[in-house]
N, C-alpha and C positions, 0 to 999 in steps of 0.2 A: 524303376524311376519313370515318372511321366515325361512326356516330350517337352512340356513347358519347363519343367525343372532342369532338363538337360540344356535347353536353350539359355536358361538363367545362368547355369554354370559357364557356358561358353561366353556369355556377356561379361560375367565377372572376370574371366581370364583375359578377355580383351581389354577391359578397363585396368586390370592389373599390369598388363604389358605397357599400355599407354602411360600408366603411372610411373613405371620404371624409367621411361624416357623423360617424362617431366621431372621426376625426382632427380635424375642425373644432372639436369640443369640447375636445380636448387642446390644440389650437393656441390657443384662446381663453384657457385658463388659463396656458399656457406663456408667453404674451406678458407677463404680470405678472412672472413669474420673470425673464425676460430683460431687462425694463425696469429692474427694481430692481438686478440685477447690473450692467447697463451703466452705471448712475449711480454706485453706491458699492461695487461689487465684493462685494456681500453675497448669499450663497445663502440666501434667505429660506425656510427649511423650514416656516415657519408659513403660507406662502401658500395651501396647500391648505385650511387652516382658514377662510380668508376665503371660499372657495367654499362651504364648509359653512354658514357664518354667513349668507351671502346666500340660499342655498337655504332655510334654516330661516325666516329673516325673511320671505321671499317666500311661503312656505307659510302662515305665520300671517296675513300680509296677505290672502291669498285666503280664509282662514277668517273674516276680518273683513268679507268680502263686497266687498273692493275688486276692481275689474276687473283683468284680467291685465296690461295695460300699466302700471297703477299699482303692482301687486305686483312687477313686474320693476324698476321705478324704486326701490321700497323696498329690494329686494334689493341693488341696485347701491350705493345711498347708504349703507345700513347697513354693508356690507362696506368701503366706502371710508372712512367716518368712523372705524370701529374700526381700520382700518389706519393712519390718521393718528395715532390715540392710541397705538398700539403703537410706531410709529416715534418719536414724541416721548418716550414714557415708558420704552421698553425699549431701542431700538436707538441712539438719539442719544447717551445718556450713555456708551456703550461704543464709539462709532464709531472712536475713535483708539486703542483698546486692542489692535488686531490682529485677525486673521481667526479665530483659534481661539476666543477668547471670544465673538465675534459668532456663530460657527457653533453653539457650545454653547447660547447664549442663544436662538437661533432654534429649536433642537430643543426646548428647555424651553418656549418660548412655544407651540409646536405641541402638545405634550402637555397644557399647561394648558388650551387651548381645547377639545381633544378631551374631556377629562373634565369641564370646566366646562359644555360643551355637553350632556353626558349629564345633569348636574345640573339644568340650566335647561330643556332641551327634552325630556328623557326619552330612553331608549335605543331605543324602538320605532321601526321604519322608518315613514316617512311618504311619501305619494304626492302628487306635484304633477301636476295634469292637463296634457295638452299645451296649448301656448299658442295653437294653432289647431286646428280640427277636422280630424282626419286623413283624407286621401283617398289612395288607392293608384292609381297609374298603371301600367298594364301595357304594357311595351315589349318585345314578343316574349316571351321567357322571363324577363324581368327585371321586378321590382317596385320601383318608386320611389315614396316617399310625399312629399306636399307638405311635411311636417314636415322631412324630410331636406333637401329643396331649400332650405327657409327657413333651416335651421341653417347650411348652406354659404354662403348669400347674406349672412347676418348676419356670419359670420366674414370674408367678403370685404370687406364694408362696413367692419368694424372695422379691417382691415388698411389699407384706403385712407384711413380717417380718421386713423390713426396716422401714415401717410406724410405726409398733409397737415399734421398737427399738428407733426411734428418738422422739416419742411422749410420751411413757409411761415408759421409763427406765431412771435411773439416768445418765448413760453414754450417752444415746441419747440426753437428755436435755443439758448435758455438750457439746456435739458436736454442737448442735444448738447455744449455747451461744458463743462458740469459733468462729463459722462461722459468727455470727452477729458482735462481737467485741472482738478480741483476747486479747488486753491489759486489757479491762474491765473484761474479764473472769479470767485472771490471778489475778487481784486485788480481785476478789471474792473467791479466794482460789482454783480455778480449775487448776489441773496440765495439762497445755496445751500441753506439750510435749507428755505425755501419750495419750491424746486424739487424737493428730495428728498421732501418731504411730498406734493407734488402727484403725483409719480411713484408713491408708495405708494398714494395715493388712486385714481389712474387704473388701476393694475394690479389692485388689489383690487376695484374696481368691475367690471372685466372678468371677474374670477373669480366675482363674485356673479352676473353675467349668465350665465356658464357653468354655475353651480350651478342656476339656474332651467331652463336648457335641458337639463341632465342629467336632469330629471324625466321627459323623454321616454323615456329608456332604462333608468332605474333608480330605486329608492326612495332617499329622502334620510334620513340619520341622522347622529348626531354624529361617527362615525368615518369617514365617507365621504371626508373630505379627505386622510386618510393615504395611501390607495392612489391616488386620482386625482391628488393633489399630486405623488406620486412619479412617476407616469406623465408628468405635465406637465413635471417637472424633467428626466426622461430625454429628452423631446422637445426641450426647450430645448438640452440639451447635444449631442444628435445633430445638430441643425440649426446650432448655433453659438451658445452662450449669450452674451447681450449684443447679439445681432443680431436685429432684429424679423422680417425675412423668414425667418431661420433657425429661429426658434421655430415659425412657421407650417409650414415645410417639415418640420421634425421631427415636429410633431403629425400631419401627414398620413401620413408614413412609418410612424409607430408604429400609427396607427389602421388603415391598410391591412394592415400585416403581421399585426396581431392577428386581424383578421377572416379573412384568408387561412389562417392557421394553424388557427384555430378551426373554420373551415368545411371545410378540406381534410384536416386531420389530427385533432387532438384539442383540444377546448376547454380542457382542463386545462393546455395549454401556452400559453394565451393571454397570461398575464402573463410567462411566462419569455422569450418572444420579444422583448419590449421590452428586457430587460436583456442579451440576447444581442446585439441590435443595438447597444446602448450599448457593450458590451465591444469589439465589432468596430470601431466608429468610433474609440474611444479608442486602439486598437492601430494603426489605419491612419492616422487624422487626428485627433489629440487635441483640436484646436481646433474640431472640428465641421465639417460639410459646407461651410458658408459662412463659417466662421471663418478668421482669419488668425493664423499663428504670430507671437507677440510675446514678446520677452525681457522678463522681469520679475524684479525683486529680491523675495526672500521674507524 
């Protein structure tokens, strides 16, 4: 092999590792999308705004001289509590009105938080410091930071936690029952409203955590949820929306593809590749990579 080809392989491996770190963040946010959709079949386009709210609240918690772990907890709780309020006041009254009213309401809620966020937090970008002191490890021609490793490990821990929660706890089994058949779950004595609210809380809390971790790669501002939320939604659809492992898989695929395209071709095509993958998956397997085809009345 020529020396140029060897360097090309090293570059590809570097972009792949960067994509794993970026994809971990997409997966973190996509989990909330897929959990809410799995429970009540709602595409919550306001989910990206919970990421923004968490990042902003965490930023101001740090400005109040709280330690980073406490700021992350503030970010997760603030996103989760606001998500419960949104579900109770906005989504619950129209839950039985059909998917189109729910979809329009979700878009309206997203726009409300974007512009209300500008009013409350200001439009100027803000910087969240890394949650740990960054160190770079050199492995041959590859550079890997401890922050990237930590982000991947946190995402892996969240996935394992969700697996344990949904398979070995009472509330997790109730979530699975509600996602399978909500009316039947109600007849079996499950408080479906509480389960749905808990799902919104958990998904938004993970989005808030993702918002804090995003501070490693970008500034935070009130409109950040629009682009990142869309990427996370694409990741959820690619992997199979409604399926937790599918959301993680889709996040990694999108993150790796974006970094490979940006590094090997043009960074301006970074966003376009996500939607190209989405269109390709919808043409080949509309249910997503891990999804199953199911007949459904509309």
